[in-house]
N, C-alpha and C positions, 0 to 999 in steps of 0.2 A: 504494500500500500504506500509506503514512504517513497518508493521509486516512482510510482505513478504520480504522486504529488510533485516530486522533483521534476519529472518530465513535463507535466502541465505548467509548472511555474516557469520553466525555461521557455516553453512555447509562448506563454503569456507575456514574458518580458521581451522576447525577441521580435515580436510583431508590433507594428504600428497601430495605434487606435485610430479610428476614423476621426478626421479633423473636426467635423461637426456631426454629432449623433443625429440620426434621422429616425423619424417614427416609422414603424413597420407593423403591418397586420400579418399575422402568420397563420397558415392553415397547416395542420399536420395529421399524419396517418401512420400507424405503426402497430407494434405488438406490446401488450402489457404482460407481465409475468414472463418476460422473454426467455428466461433460462429454466422455466418450470414446465412440467408436463401439462399443466392446465392453462397454458397461455391463451390469450384472447386478443382480439383486435381492439385498438383504441384510436380515437380521433379527437380533434379539438381545435380551438382557436386561441390566439394569444395576441395581445397588443403591446408593443414596446413604445414607450413615450419618447419624444425627440429630445428631451432635456437630459443631458448627462449630469450625473451627480459626482462630485469630487474631481480631483485632478486626473483620475483614471477613467473618466467618462463612463461610469456605471450607469446603465439605463434602467429606470424602473419599468416593470411590466406587470400585466395581469393576464390570467388565462383560465380556461375551462377545458378539462379533459373528461371524456366519457368513454367507458369501455362497452364492449358488446353486451355484457351482462348488467348494464345500467349502474355500475359504480361511477361516481362523479368525484372529481377533484377540482376545487376552486382555489386558485393560488395567486400569489403575488411575489415580487422579489426584485432582484437586480441582476443585470447581465452586462457582459463586456464583450464586444466583438473586436478582434484584432486582425488586421489585414496584412497579408504577407507581401503585398505590392502596393505601390501608390497609384497604379493605373485605374482606369474606369472599371475594369473587370479583373477577377482573380480569386485566389483562394483565401479564406478567412477562417479563424479559429474563434469559437464562442464558448464562454463559460457563464453559467448562471446558478443562482442559489436563491431559495426563498421558502417561506412557510405557506401552508394552505390547509384547507378543510377537506377531509376525505369522507365520503358517504358510501358505505359498502352497499352494493346492489343486491345482496342476498343470492347471487348466482354463483358460478364457479370461480369468480375472481378471488384472489387472496384477500382475506380480511386482515387489514394492516394493524389492527389492535387498538386504534385510537382515532378520534376525529381529527386531531392535530397531527400533521405530517410535514416533514421537510423534504424539499426536492433539490437535488444537485444535478447539474447537467453539463455535458461537454459535447461539442459538435464541430464538424467541418462544414463550411459553407462555400458555395461558388457564387460570386457576385457577377451578374451580367452587366453589360454596358448600360442598360436601361434601369439599373439599380435594383432590379428584382434579384432575389437570392433563392437558391435551392440548397438543401443540406441534409446531412445525416447526423442524428443526435443520439447519445446514450444518456439515460437519466436513471437516478435511483431515488425511490421514495422510502422514507423511514420515519418512525416516530421518535427516533433518537433515544430509545429505551425509557421514555417517560411512562410507558405502560408495561405491564408484565409480558404481554405478547407483542413482539416486534419482529415479524418475519421479513419486512422490507420487500421491495419488488423492483425489478429493472424494467425499463421501457426503452425500446429502440424505435425511433421515428424518422420518417422522411418529411422534410418541411418545405414549404413554398412561402416566401415572404414578399409582400408587396409594399413598396414605399408609399408614405402619405405626405 
């Protein structure tokens, strides 16, 4: 785990943040419980505000995720997108973190043990010349052991982001 954090920190530091954060609407589709036998589809929407916070341009965001079995996760947090190039298009790396409210749908989804959950995410994006972005993200949801039951779950998503 410490090696992963080190690699992510190096990528984070090596990339340039966008000069002016831009608002994005994000649509995503993927797999919940990605590494479990009872995995299910998940989809959702997210909005990243155009106002960066702090010298590192952390962008606030809000989102809603829904699984095939009607579990819902309403969340907020901060993200940072770092671009590998200064050109109009190219590869970018995105990290995000935030709290949210999880409502288990009583289906085959994993019951995460508490209504309060934390989400961490890392992904690679491709920015096109028209500033739309497509990416692949890996996320983890967990209640950080505030409840006795804390199975956590992993999400793998494909995203499409539209600038506002």
